[in-house]
FIKOLZA-1660 file (N, C-alpha, C; in steps of 0.1 Angstrom, whole numbers, plus 5000, padded with zeros to 4 digits):
% residues 248
   i   px   py   pz ch aa at
   1 5008 4988 5000  A  M  N
   1 5000 5000 5000  A  M CA
   1 5009 5013 5000  A  M  C
   2 5005 5022 4992  A  A  N
   2 5013 5035 4991  A  A CA
   2 5013 5042 5004  A  A  C
   3 5024 5048 5008  A  K  N
   3 5025 5056 5020  A  K CA
   3 5020 5070 5018  A  K  C
   4 5012 5075 5027  A  V  N
   4 5006 5088 5026  A  V CA
   4 5016 5099 5031  A  V  C
   5 5019 5108 5023  A  V  N
   5 5028 5120 5027  A  V CA
   5 5019 5132 5025  A  V  C
   6 5018 5140 5036  A  T  N
   6 5010 5152 5036  A  T CA
   6 5020 5164 5032  A  T  C
   7 5016 5172 5022  A  V  N
   7 5024 5183 5018  A  V CA
   7 5017 5196 5020  A  V  C
   8 5022 5204 5029  A  F  N
   8 5017 5218 5031  A  F CA
   8 5024 5227 5021  A  F  C
   9 5017 5237 5015  A  G  N
   9 5023 5246 5006  A  G CA
   9 5024 5240 4992  A  G  C
  10 5017 5230 4989  A  A  N
  10 5018 5223 4976  A  A CA
  10 5014 5231 4964  A  A  C
  11 5006 5241 4966  A  T  N
  11 5002 5250 4955  A  T CA
  11 5012 5261 4953  A  T  C
  12 5022 5262 4961  A  G  N
  12 5033 5272 4960  A  G CA
  12 5045 5266 4953  A  G  C
  13 5056 5273 4953  A  T  N
  13 5068 5269 4946  A  T CA
  13 5075 5258 4952  A  T  C
  14 5079 5259 4965  A  Q  N
  14 5087 5249 4972  A  Q CA
  14 5079 5236 4975  A  Q  C
  15 5067 5238 4981  A  G  N
  15 5058 5226 4983  A  G CA
  15 5054 5220 4970  A  G  C
  16 5052 5228 4959  A  G  N
  16 5049 5222 4946  A  G CA
  16 5059 5213 4941  A  G  C
  17 5072 5217 4943  A  G  N
  17 5083 5209 4938  A  G CA
  17 5083 5195 4945  A  G  C
  18 5080 5195 4958  A  V  N
  18 5079 5183 4966  A  V CA
  18 5068 5174 4961  A  V  C
  19 5056 5180 4960  A  A  N
  19 5044 5173 4956  A  A CA
  19 5046 5167 4942  A  A  C
  20 5052 5174 4933  A  N  N
  20 5054 5169 4919  A  N CA
  20 5064 5157 4919  A  N  C
  21 5074 5158 4927  A  A  N
  21 5084 5146 4928  A  A CA
  21 5077 5134 4934  A  A  C
  22 5069 5136 4945  A  L  N
  22 5063 5125 4951  A  L CA
  22 5052 5118 4942  A  L  C
  23 5045 5127 4934  A  L  N
  23 5035 5121 4925  A  L CA
  23 5040 5113 4914  A  L  C
  24 5053 5114 4912  A  E  N
  24 5060 5105 4902  A  E CA
  24 5064 5092 4907  A  E  C
  25 5062 5090 4920  A  D  N
  25 5067 5077 4926  A  D CA
  25 5055 5070 4932  A  D  C
  26 5051 5058 4926  A  P  N
  26 5040 5050 4931  A  P CA
  26 5041 5045 4946  A  P  C
  27 5053 5047 4952  A  E  N
  27 5055 5043 4965  A  E CA
  27 5047 5052 4975  A  E  C
  28 5043 5064 4970  A  F  N
  28 5037 5074 4978  A  F CA
  28 5023 5078 4973  A  F  C
  29 5014 5081 4983  A  K  N
  29 5001 5088 4980  A  K CA
  29 5002 5102 4985  A  K  C
  30 5001 5112 4977  A  V  N
  30 5002 5126 4981  A  V CA
  30 4989 5132 4986  A  V  C
  31 4990 5138 4997  A  R  N
  31 4979 5145 5003  A  R CA
  31 4983 5159 5005  A  R  C
  32 4976 5169 4998  A  I  N
  32 4980 5183 4999  A  I CA
  32 4970 5190 5008  A  I  C
  33 4975 5201 5014  A  V  N
  33 4967 5209 5023  A  V CA
  33 4967 5223 5017  A  V  C
  34 4955 5228 5014  A  T  N
  34 4954 5242 5007  A  T CA
  34 4943 5249 5013  A  T  C
  35 4944 5263 5013  A  R  N
  35 4933 5271 5018  A  R CA
  35 4921 5271 5008  A  R  C
  36 4924 5267 4995  A  S  N
  36 4913 5267 4985  A  S CA
  36 4914 5255 4976  A  S  C
  37 4906 5245 4979  A  A  N
  37 4906 5233 4971  A  A CA
  37 4901 5235 4957  A  A  C
  38 4895 5247 4954  A  S  N
  38 4889 5250 4941  A  S CA
  38 4899 5258 4933  A  S  C
  39 4911 5261 4938  A  S  N
  39 4921 5268 4930  A  S CA
  39 4926 5259 4918  A  S  C
  40 4930 5266 4908  A  D  N
  40 4935 5259 4896  A  D CA
  40 4947 5249 4899  A  D  C
  41 4956 5254 4908  A  K  N
  41 4967 5246 4911  A  K CA
  41 4963 5233 4919  A  K  C
  42 4954 5235 4929  A  A  N
  42 4949 5224 4936  A  A CA
  42 4942 5214 4927  A  A  C
  43 4934 5219 4918  A  K  N
  43 4927 5210 4909  A  K CA
  43 4937 5202 4900  A  K  C
  44 4947 5209 4896  A  A  N
  44 4957 5202 4887  A  A CA
  44 4964 5191 4894  A  A  C
  45 4967 5193 4907  A  L  N
  45 4974 5183 4915  A  L CA
  45 4964 5171 4918  A  L  C
  46 4951 5175 4920  A  Q  N
  46 4941 5164 4922  A  Q CA
  46 4939 5156 4910  A  Q  C
  47 4940 5162 4898  A  E  N
  47 4939 5154 4886  A  E CA
  47 4950 5145 4884  A  E  C
  48 4962 5148 4890  A  R  N
  48 4973 5139 4889  A  R CA
  48 4973 5128 4900  A  R  C
  49 4963 5128 4908  A  G  N
  49 4962 5118 4918  A  G CA
  49 4963 5122 4933  A  G  C
  50 4965 5135 4935  A  A  N
  50 4967 5139 4949  A  A CA
  50 4953 5140 4956  A  A  C
  51 4953 5137 4969  A  E  N
  51 4942 5139 4977  A  E CA
  51 4942 5154 4982  A  E  C
  52 4931 5161 4982  A  V  N
  52 4932 5175 4985  A  V CA
  52 4924 5177 4998  A  V  C
  53 4930 5183 5008  A  I  N
  53 4924 5187 5021  A  I CA
  53 4923 5202 5021  A  I  C
  54 4912 5208 5023  A  E  N
  54 4911 5222 5025  A  E CA
  54 4912 5226 5040  A  E  C
  55 4922 5234 5043  A  G  N
  55 4925 5237 5057  A  G CA
  55 4936 5247 5058  A  G  C
  56 4939 5250 5071  A  N  N
  56 4951 5259 5074  A  N CA
  56 4955 5256 5088  A  N  C
  57 4966 5263 5092  A  F  N
  57 4972 5260 5105  A  F CA
  57 4963 5264 5117  A  F  C
  58 4953 5274 5114  A  D  N
  58 4945 5278 5125  A  D CA
  58 4933 5270 5127  A  D  C
  59 4931 5260 5119  A  D  N
  59 4919 5251 5119  A  D CA
  59 4924 5237 5124  A  D  C
  60 4922 5234 5137  A  A  N
  60 4927 5222 5143  A  A CA
  60 4920 5209 5136  A  A  C
  61 4908 5210 5133  A  S  N
  61 4901 5199 5127  A  S CA
  61 4906 5196 5113  A  S  C
  62 4910 5206 5105  A  S  N
  62 4916 5204 5092  A  S CA
  62 4930 5198 5093  A  S  C
  63 4938 5202 5104  A  L  N
  63 4951 5195 5106  A  L CA
  63 4949 5180 5109  A  L  C
  64 4939 5178 5117  A  E  N
  64 4936 5164 5120  A  E CA
  64 4933 5155 5108  A  E  C
  65 4925 5161 5099  A  R  N
  65 4922 5154 5086  A  R CA
  65 4935 5152 5078  A  R  C
  66 4943 5163 5078  A  A  N
  66 4955 5163 5069  A  A CA
  66 4965 5153 5074  A  A  C
  67 4966 5151 5087  A  L  N
  67 4977 5143 5093  A  L CA
  67 4973 5128 5096  A  L  C
  68 4960 5126 5096  A  Q  N
  68 4955 5112 5100  A  Q CA
  68 4961 5102 5091  A  Q  C
  69 4968 5092 5097  A  G  N
  69 4974 5081 5089  A  G CA
  69 4986 5084 5080  A  G  C
  70 4992 5096 5082  A  A  N
  70 5003 5100 5073  A  A CA
  70 5016 5093 5077  A  A  C
  71 5023 5089 5068  A  H  N
  71 5037 5084 5070  A  H CA
  71 5046 5095 5073  A  H  C
  72 5044 5107 5068  A  G  N
  72 5053 5118 5070  A  G CA
  72 5046 5130 5064  A  G  C
  73 5053 5142 5066  A  T  N
  73 5048 5154 5061  A  T CA
  73 5059 5164 5057  A  T  C
  74 5056 5172 5047  A  F  N
  74 5065 5183 5043  A  F CA
  74 5058 5195 5047  A  F  C
  75 5065 5204 5055  A  V  N
  75 5058 5216 5060  A  V CA
  75 5065 5228 5053  A  V  C
  76 5056 5237 5048  A  M  N
  76 5061 5249 5042  A  M CA
  76 5052 5260 5049  A  M  C
  77 5059 5267 5059  A  T  N
  77 5052 5277 5066  A  T CA
  77 5051 5291 5059  A  T  C
  78 5042 5299 5063  A  Q  N
  78 5041 5313 5058  A  Q CA
  78 5046 5323 5068  A  Q  C
  79 5056 5331 5064  A  H  N
  79 5061 5341 5073  A  H CA
  79 5053 5354 5071  A  H  C
  80 5050 5361 5082  A  S  N
  80 5043 5373 5081  A  S CA
  80 5052 5384 5087  A  S  C
  81 5054 5395 5080  A  F  N
  81 5062 5406 5086  A  F CA
  81 5054 5413 5097  A  F  C
  82 5041 5412 5097  A  E  N
  82 5033 5418 5108  A  E CA
  82 5034 5410 5121  A  E  C
  83 5036 5397 5119  A  V  N
  83 5037 5387 5131  A  V CA
  83 5050 5380 5129  A  V  C
  84 5061 5385 5135  A  P  N
  84 5075 5380 5132  A  P CA
  84 5076 5365 5135  A  P  C
  85 5069 5360 5145  A  D  N
  85 5071 5345 5148  A  D CA
  85 5060 5337 5142  A  D  C
  86 5053 5342 5132  A  S  N
  86 5042 5334 5126  A  S CA
  86 5045 5320 5121  A  S  C
  87 5057 5319 5115  A  D  N
  87 5061 5306 5110  A  D CA
  87 5063 5296 5122  A  D  C
  88 5069 5301 5133  A  Q  N
  88 5071 5292 5144  A  Q CA
  88 5058 5288 5151  A  Q  C
  89 5049 5298 5151  A  L  N
  89 5035 5295 5157  A  L CA
  89 5028 5284 5148  A  L  C
  90 5030 5284 5135  A  E  N
  90 5024 5274 5127  A  E CA
  90 5030 5260 5130  A  E  C
  91 5043 5260 5131  A  I  N
  91 5049 5247 5135  A  I CA
  91 5044 5242 5148  A  I  C
  92 5043 5251 5158  A  K  N
  92 5038 5247 5171  A  K CA
  92 5023 5242 5170  A  K  C
  93 5015 5248 5162  A  Q  N
  93 5001 5243 5160  A  Q CA
  93 5001 5229 5154  A  Q  C
  94 5010 5227 5145  A  L  N
  94 5011 5214 5138  A  L CA
  94 5016 5203 5148  A  L  C
  95 5026 5207 5156  A  E  N
  95 5031 5197 5166  A  E CA
  95 5020 5194 5176  A  E  C
  96 5013 5204 5180  A  D  N
  96 5002 5201 5190  A  D CA
  96 4992 5191 5184  A  D  C
  97 4989 5193 5171  A  G  N
  97 4980 5184 5164  A  G CA
  97 4985 5170 5164  A  G  C
  98 4998 5168 5162  A  T  N
  98 5003 5154 5161  A  T CA
  98 5003 5148 5175  A  T  C
  99 5004 5156 5185  A  Y  N
  99 5004 5149 5199  A  Y CA
  99 4989 5145 5202  A  Y  C
 100 4980 5153 5198  A  E  N
 100 4966 5149 5200  A  E CA
 100 4962 5137 5192  A  E  C
 101 4968 5135 5181  A  L  N
 101 4965 5123 5172  A  L CA
 101 4974 5111 5176  A  L  C
 102 4984 5114 5184  A  S  N
 102 4994 5103 5188  A  S CA
 102 5000 5098 5175  A  S  C
 103 5004 5106 5166  A  L  N
 103 5011 5102 5154  A  L CA
 103 5026 5101 5157  A  L  C
 104 5030 5090 5162  A  S  N
 104 5044 5088 5166  A  S CA
 104 5053 5088 5154  A  S  C
 105 5048 5085 5142  A  K  N
 105 5057 5085 5130  A  K CA
 105 5058 5098 5123  A  K  C
 106 5050 5108 5128  A  W  N
 106 5050 5121 5120  A  W CA
 106 5063 5129 5123  A  W  C
 107 5069 5135 5113  A  R  N
 107 5081 5143 5115  A  R CA
 107 5081 5154 5105  A  R  C
 108 5087 5165 5108  A  V  N
 108 5092 5175 5098  A  V CA
 108 5105 5169 5093  A  V  C
 109 5106 5164 5081  A  D  N
 109 5118 5156 5078  A  D CA
 109 5130 5164 5073  A  D  C
 110 5129 5176 5069  A  C  N
 110 5141 5183 5064  A  C CA
 110 5139 5198 5066  A  C  C
 111 5150 5205 5064  A  C  N
 111 5151 5219 5064  A  C CA
 111 5155 5223 5050  A  C  C
 112 5146 5231 5043  A  L  N
 112 5149 5234 5029  A  L CA
 112 5155 5248 5028  A  L  C
 113 5167 5248 5023  A  G  N
 113 5174 5261 5021  A  G CA
 113 5174 5266 5006  A  G  C
 114 5166 5276 5003  A  L  N
 114 5165 5280 4990  A  L CA
 114 5168 5295 4989  A  L  C
 115 5177 5299 4980  A  T  N
 115 5181 5313 4979  A  T CA
 115 5180 5318 4965  A  T  C
 116 5180 5331 4963  A  S  N
 116 5179 5337 4950  A  S CA
 116 5191 5347 4948  A  S  C
 117 5193 5352 4936  A  P  N
 117 5204 5361 4934  A  P CA
 117 5203 5374 4943  A  P  C
 118 5191 5377 4947  A  D  N
 118 5189 5389 4956  A  D CA
 118 5197 5388 4969  A  D  C
 119 5199 5376 4973  A  F  N
 119 5205 5374 4986  A  F CA
 119 5221 5376 4986  A  F  C
 120 5226 5374 4974  A  A  N
 120 5241 5375 4973  A  A CA
 120 5246 5389 4972  A  A  C
 121 5247 5396 4983  A  M  N
 121 5250 5410 4983  A  M CA
 121 5265 5412 4988  A  M  C
 122 5270 5423 4984  A  E  N
 122 5283 5428 4989  A  E CA
 122 5295 5418 4986  A  E  C
 123 5294 5412 4974  A  G  N
 123 5305 5403 4969  A  G CA
 123 5305 5389 4975  A  G  C
 124 5295 5386 4984  A  A  N
 124 5295 5373 4990  A  A CA
 124 5289 5363 4981  A  A  C
 125 5294 5351 4981  A  A  N
 125 5287 5339 4974  A  A CA
 125 5277 5333 4983  A  A  C
 126 5265 5331 4977  A  E  N
 126 5254 5325 4985  A  E CA
 126 5249 5312 4978  A  E  C
 127 5243 5304 4986  A  H  N
 127 5238 5291 4981  A  H CA
 127 5225 5293 4974  A  H  C
 128 5222 5284 4964  A  G  N
 128 5210 5283 4957  A  G CA
 128 5207 5270 4952  A  G  C
 129 5194 5267 4949  A  V  N
 129 5190 5254 4944  A  V CA
 129 5177 5255 4937  A  V  C
 130 5175 5247 4927  A  S  N
 130 5162 5246 4920  A  S CA
 130 5152 5240 4929  A  S  C
 131 5140 5246 4929  A  V  N
 131 5129 5239 4937  A  V CA
 131 5125 5226 4931  A  V  C
 132 5126 5225 4918  A  T  N
 132 5123 5212 4912  A  T CA
 132 5132 5201 4917  A  T  C
 133 5145 5204 4916  A  D  N
 133 5155 5195 4921  A  D CA
 133 5154 5192 4936  A  D  C
 134 5152 5202 4944  A  S  N
 134 5151 5200 4958  A  S CA
 134 5139 5191 4961  A  S  C
 135 5128 5191 4953  A  G  N
 135 5117 5183 4955  A  G CA
 135 5121 5168 4954  A  G  C
 136 5129 5165 4945  A  F  N
 136 5134 5151 4944  A  F CA
 136 5143 5147 4955  A  F  C
 137 5151 5157 4961  A  A  N
 137 5159 5154 4972  A  A CA
 137 5150 5151 4984  A  A  C
 138 5139 5159 4986  A  V  N
 138 5130 5156 4997  A  V CA
 138 5124 5142 4995  A  V  C
 139 5120 5138 4983  A  R  N
 139 5115 5125 4981  A  R CA
 139 5125 5114 4985  A  R  C
 140 5138 5116 4983  A  A  N
 140 5148 5106 4987  A  A CA
 140 5148 5105 5002  A  A  C
 141 5146 5116 5009  A  I  N
 141 5145 5115 5024  A  I CA
 141 5134 5106 5028  A  I  C
 142 5122 5108 5022  A  F  N
 142 5110 5100 5025  A  F CA
 142 5113 5085 5021  A  F  C
 143 5120 5083 5011  A  Q  N
 143 5123 5069 5006  A  Q CA
 143 5133 5062 5016  A  Q  C
 144 5141 5070 5023  A  N  N
 144 5151 5064 5032  A  N CA
 144 5150 5071 5045  A  N  C
 145 5138 5070 5050  A  R  N
 145 5134 5078 5062  A  R CA
 145 5143 5075 5074  A  R  C
 146 5146 5062 5077  A  A  N
 146 5154 5058 5089  A  A CA
 146 5168 5065 5088  A  A  C
 147 5174 5066 5077  A  E  N
 147 5187 5072 5075  A  E CA
 147 5187 5087 5078  A  E  C
 148 5176 5094 5075  A  W  N
 148 5176 5108 5075  A  W CA
 148 5168 5114 5087  A  W  C
 149 5160 5106 5094  A  L  N
 149 5152 5111 5104  A  L CA
 149 5160 5118 5115  A  L  C
 150 5156 5130 5119  A  G  N
 150 5163 5137 5129  A  G CA
 150 5174 5145 5125  A  G  C
 151 5178 5145 5112  A  R  N
 151 5189 5153 5107  A  R CA
 151 5184 5165 5100  A  R  C
 152 5192 5175 5099  A  T  N
 152 5188 5188 5092  A  T CA
 152 5197 5188 5079  A  T  C
 153 5190 5191 5068  A  V  N
 153 5197 5191 5055  A  V CA
 153 5194 5205 5049  A  V  C
 154 5205 5212 5047  A  G  N
 154 5204 5225 5040  A  G CA
 154 5207 5223 5025  A  G  C
 155 5196 5223 5017  A  F  N
 155 5198 5220 5003  A  F CA
 155 5205 5231 4996  A  F  C
 156 5214 5227 4987  A  S  N
 156 5222 5237 4979  A  S CA
 156 5227 5230 4967  A  S  C
 157 5227 5237 4955  A  A  N
 157 5234 5231 4944  A  A CA
 157 5248 5237 4943  A  A  C
 158 5250 5249 4947  A  E  N
 158 5263 5256 4946  A  E CA
 158 5262 5270 4953  A  E  C
 159 5274 5276 4955  A  K  N
 159 5275 5289 4960  A  K CA
 159 5280 5299 4949  A  K  C
 160 5272 5309 4946  A  L  N
 160 5276 5319 4936  A  L CA
 160 5275 5333 4941  A  L  C
 161 5283 5342 4935  A  T  N
 161 5282 5356 4938  A  T CA
 161 5272 5362 4929  A  T  C
 162 5267 5374 4932  A  I  N
 162 5258 5381 4924  A  I CA
 162 5263 5383 4910  A  I  C
 163 5277 5386 4909  A  Q  N
 163 5283 5387 4896  A  Q CA
 163 5282 5375 4887  A  Q  C
 164 5285 5363 4894  A  Q  N
 164 5284 5350 4887  A  Q CA
 164 5269 5348 4882  A  Q  C
 165 5260 5351 4890  A  H  N
 165 5246 5350 4886  A  H CA
 165 5243 5359 4873  A  H  C
 166 5248 5371 4874  A  A  N
 166 5246 5380 4862  A  A CA
 166 5253 5375 4850  A  A  C
 167 5265 5369 4851  A  D  N
 167 5273 5364 4840  A  D CA
 167 5265 5352 4834  A  D  C
 168 5260 5343 4842  A  I  N
 168 5253 5331 4837  A  I CA
 168 5240 5335 4829  A  I  C
 169 5233 5345 4835  A  L  N
 169 5221 5349 4829  A  L CA
 169 5223 5356 4816  A  L  C
 170 5234 5365 4815  A  S  N
 170 5237 5371 4803  A  S CA
 170 5242 5362 4792  A  S  C
 171 5249 5351 4796  A  K  N
 171 5254 5341 4787  A  K CA
 171 5242 5334 4780  A  K  C
 172 5232 5330 4787  A  H  N
 172 5221 5322 4781  A  H CA
 172 5210 5330 4776  A  H  C
 173 5208 5342 4781  A  L  N
 173 5196 5350 4777  A  L CA
 173 5200 5362 4768  A  L  C
 174 5211 5362 4762  A  A  N
 174 5215 5372 4752  A  A CA
 174 5204 5374 4742  A  A  C
 175 5201 5387 4737  A  P  N
 175 5210 5398 4739  A  P CA
 175 5208 5406 4752  A  P  C
 176 5199 5401 4761  A  R  N
 176 5198 5408 4773  A  R CA
 176 5211 5407 4781  A  R  C
 177 5214 5418 4788  A  V  N
 177 5226 5419 4797  A  V CA
 177 5222 5421 4811  A  V  C
 178 5227 5413 4820  A  F  N
 178 5224 5414 4834  A  F CA
 178 5236 5420 4842  A  F  C
 179 5233 5429 4851  A  K  N
 179 5244 5436 4858  A  K CA
 179 5242 5433 4873  A  K  C
 180 5252 5431 4881  A  S  N
 180 5251 5429 4895  A  S CA
 180 5248 5441 4902  A  S  C
 181 5240 5440 4913  A  T  N
 181 5237 5451 4921  A  T CA
 181 5248 5455 4931  A  T  C
 182 5249 5468 4934  A  K  N
 182 5259 5472 4944  A  K CA
 182 5252 5475 4957  A  K  C
 183 5239 5472 4958  A  M  N
 183 5232 5475 4971  A  M CA
 183 5237 5467 4982  A  M  C
 184 5238 5473 4994  A  T  N
 184 5242 5466 5006  A  T CA
 184 5230 5461 5013  A  T  C
 185 5232 5452 5023  A  S  N
 185 5221 5447 5031  A  S CA
 185 5216 5459 5040  A  S  C
 186 5224 5467 5045  A  D  N
 186 5220 5479 5053  A  D CA
 186 5212 5488 5045  A  D  C
 187 5216 5491 5032  A  A  N
 187 5208 5500 5024  A  A CA
 187 5194 5493 5020  A  A  C
 188 5194 5480 5018  A  F  N
 188 5181 5474 5015  A  F CA
 188 5172 5475 5027  A  F  C
 189 5177 5474 5039  A  S  N
 189 5169 5475 5051  A  S CA
 189 5162 5488 5052  A  S  C
 190 5167 5499 5046  A  K  N
 190 5161 5512 5047  A  K CA
 190 5151 5515 5035  A  K  C
 191 5148 5505 5026  A  L  N
 191 5139 5507 5016  A  L CA
 191 5125 5509 5021  A  L  C
 192 5116 5517 5015  A  P  N
 192 5103 5521 5021  A  P CA
 192 5092 5511 5017  A  P  C
 193 5093 5498 5022  A  F  N
 193 5082 5489 5020  A  F CA
 193 5082 5479 5032  A  F  C
 194 5070 5474 5036  A  P  N
 194 5069 5465 5047  A  P CA
 194 5078 5453 5046  A  P  C
 195 5086 5450 5057  A  G  N
 195 5095 5439 5057  A  G CA
 195 5109 5441 5052  A  G  C
 196 5112 5454 5047  A  A  N
 196 5125 5456 5042  A  A CA
 196 5136 5454 5053  A  A  C
 197 5133 5458 5065  A  K  N
 197 5143 5457 5076  A  K CA
 197 5145 5442 5079  A  K  C
 198 5135 5434 5079  A  H  N
 198 5136 5420 5082  A  H CA
 198 5144 5413 5071  A  H  C
 199 5141 5416 5058  A  L  N
 199 5148 5410 5047  A  L CA
 199 5162 5414 5047  A  L  C
 200 5165 5427 5049  A  G  N
 200 5179 5432 5050  A  G CA
 200 5187 5424 5060  A  G  C
 201 5181 5422 5072  A  D  N
 201 5188 5414 5082  A  D CA
 201 5190 5400 5078  A  D  C
 202 5181 5394 5071  A  M  N
 202 5182 5381 5066  A  M CA
 202 5194 5380 5056  A  M  C
 203 5194 5390 5047  A  F  N
 203 5205 5390 5037  A  F CA
 203 5219 5391 5044  A  F  C
 204 5219 5399 5055  A  K  N
 204 5232 5400 5062  A  K CA
 204 5235 5387 5069  A  K  C
 205 5226 5381 5074  A  F  N
 205 5228 5368 5081  A  F CA
 205 5234 5358 5071  A  F  C
 206 5228 5357 5059  A  L  N
 206 5232 5348 5049  A  L CA
 206 5246 5351 5044  A  L  C
 207 5250 5364 5045  A  R  N
 207 5264 5367 5041  A  R CA
 207 5274 5365 5052  A  R  C
 208 5270 5367 5065  A  L  N
 208 5280 5366 5076  A  L CA
 208 5278 5354 5085  A  L  C
 209 5266 5348 5084  A  G  N
 209 5263 5338 5094  A  G CA
 209 5267 5324 5090  A  G  C
 210 5271 5322 5078  A  N  N
 210 5276 5308 5074  A  N CA
 210 5266 5298 5076  A  N  C
 211 5253 5299 5071  A  P  N
 211 5243 5288 5073  A  P CA
 211 5248 5275 5067  A  P  C
 212 5243 5264 5073  A  D  N
 212 5249 5251 5070  A  D CA
 212 5241 5245 5058  A  D  C
 213 5244 5249 5046  A  Y  N
 213 5239 5243 5034  A  Y CA
 213 5250 5234 5028  A  Y  C
 214 5245 5223 5022  A  S  N
 214 5255 5213 5017  A  S CA
 214 5252 5208 5003  A  S  C
 215 5260 5213 4993  A  P  N
 215 5258 5207 4979  A  P CA
 215 5261 5192 4979  A  P  C
 216 5271 5188 4987  A  E  N
 216 5274 5173 4987  A  E CA
 216 5262 5165 4992  A  E  C
 217 5256 5169 5003  A  L  N
 217 5245 5161 5008  A  L CA
 217 5233 5162 4999  A  L  C
 218 5231 5174 4992  A  T  N
 218 5220 5175 4983  A  T CA
 218 5222 5166 4971  A  T  C
 219 5234 5165 4966  A  R  N
 219 5236 5156 4955  A  R CA
 219 5236 5141 4959  A  R  C
 220 5239 5139 4971  A  Q  N
 220 5238 5125 4976  A  Q CA
 220 5223 5121 4976  A  Q  C
 221 5215 5130 4979  A  L  N
 221 5200 5127 4979  A  L CA
 221 5195 5127 4965  A  L  C
 222 5199 5136 4957  A  Y  N
 222 5195 5137 4943  A  Y CA
 222 5206 5140 4934  A  Y  C
 223 5213 5130 4928  A  P  N
 223 5225 5133 4919  A  P CA
 223 5222 5142 4907  A  P  C
 224 5209 5143 4903  A  G  N
 224 5206 5152 4892  A  G CA
 224 5205 5166 4895  A  G  C
 225 5208 5170 4907  A  T  N
 225 5208 5185 4911  A  T CA
 225 5216 5193 4902  A  T  C
 226 5210 5203 4896  A  R  N
 226 5217 5212 4886  A  R CA
 226 5222 5225 4892  A  R  C
 227 5233 5229 4887  A  G  N
 227 5238 5242 4890  A  G CA
 227 5230 5253 4882  A  G  C
 228 5233 5265 4885  A  L  N
 228 5225 5276 4879  A  L CA
 228 5227 5276 4864  A  L  C
 229 5239 5274 4859  A  D  N
 229 5242 5274 4845  A  D CA
 229 5234 5264 4837  A  D  C
 230 5233 5252 4842  A  Q  N
 230 5225 5242 4836  A  Q CA
 230 5210 5245 4837  A  Q  C
 231 5206 5250 4849  A  W  N
 231 5191 5253 4851  A  W CA
 231 5187 5264 4841  A  W  C
 232 5195 5274 4840  A  V  N
 232 5191 5285 4830  A  V CA
 232 5191 5280 4816  A  V  C
 233 5200 5272 4812  A  A  N
 233 5200 5266 4799  A  A CA
 233 5188 5257 4797  A  A  C
 234 5184 5250 4807  A  D  N
 234 5172 5241 4805  A  D CA
 234 5159 5249 4805  A  D  C
 235 5159 5261 4810  A  N  N
 235 5147 5269 4811  A  N CA
 235 5147 5282 4803  A  N  C
 236 5156 5282 4793  A  R  N
 236 5159 5295 4786  A  R CA
 236 5146 5301 4780  A  R  C
 237 5139 5293 4773  A  E  N
 237 5127 5298 4766  A  E CA
 237 5117 5303 4776  A  E  C
 238 5114 5296 4786  A  A  N
 238 5105 5301 4797  A  A CA
 238 5109 5314 4803  A  A  C
 239 5122 5315 4805  A  L  N
 239 5128 5327 4811  A  L CA
 239 5126 5339 4802  A  L  C
 240 5130 5337 4789  A  L  N
 240 5128 5347 4779  A  L CA
 240 5114 5352 4777  A  L  C
 241 5105 5342 4778  A  N  N
 241 5090 5346 4777  A  N CA
 241 5086 5354 4789  A  N  C
 242 5091 5350 4801  A  A  N
 242 5087 5357 4813  A  A CA
 242 5093 5372 4812  A  A  C
 243 5105 5373 4808  A  L  N
 243 5111 5386 4807  A  L CA
 243 5104 5395 4796  A  L  C
 244 5100 5389 4785  A  S  N
 244 5092 5396 4775  A  S CA
 244 5079 5401 4780  A  S  C
 245 5072 5392 4788  A  N  N
 245 5059 5396 4793  A  N CA
 245 5060 5407 4804  A  N  C
 246 5071 5407 4811  A  S  N
 246 5073 5417 4822  A  S CA
 246 5076 5431 4816  A  S  C
 247 5079 5432 4804  A  T  N
 247 5083 5445 4798  A  T CA
 247 5072 5450 4788  A  T  C
 248 5061 5442 4787  A  T  N
 248 5050 5447 4778  A  T CA
 248 5038 5452 4786  A  T  C
% end
């Protein structure tokens, strides 16, 4: 019998990568949790075989339905700049639900580290990984649960500077030319929009805090993990279309 894996955030980018990878493996039955079961993304996943549960972290009964009988779960929390600890509160609500259900096998199985070129400020190289590839790495954790249970895995394909990002994009998306930003994390923190200070502090932490991301462990889990150069080459047409649409 297929093992049920509950995926939170499956209609988003990171959770969607996990759901897509699991749906390709008959060993697993995917159960997604979404605020709107009628959304196009939820319906598309349902058509591919996913079970859809409509719920959220504030609804204890929906968490009970989502977690009942699950072999494991992938959790993608939502951070709110208005409520700084909102993501931790969501994890606490989820943990409380598992205790009430006595789901001894339930775990948050990994820590997913995803970065973008915006994080690589002030000449520092930062980690990055494709959400598609990281989805397959998460699937490998569920496939070999005993080996990975209790461990933290910071997913990464490689570390690149913002200039390296710009060079790779310019190489594949010519005649467009990409230039690296000179903005500092302190300057970013002063931008006039909600959350700028929080994001600026995060960019500084990623530059100075040496977070524990591992390209070696990521490729151990999914040998097909691509670096940015290969990922941009693989997605060149989609990227060019997106850029064209953004300027029209």
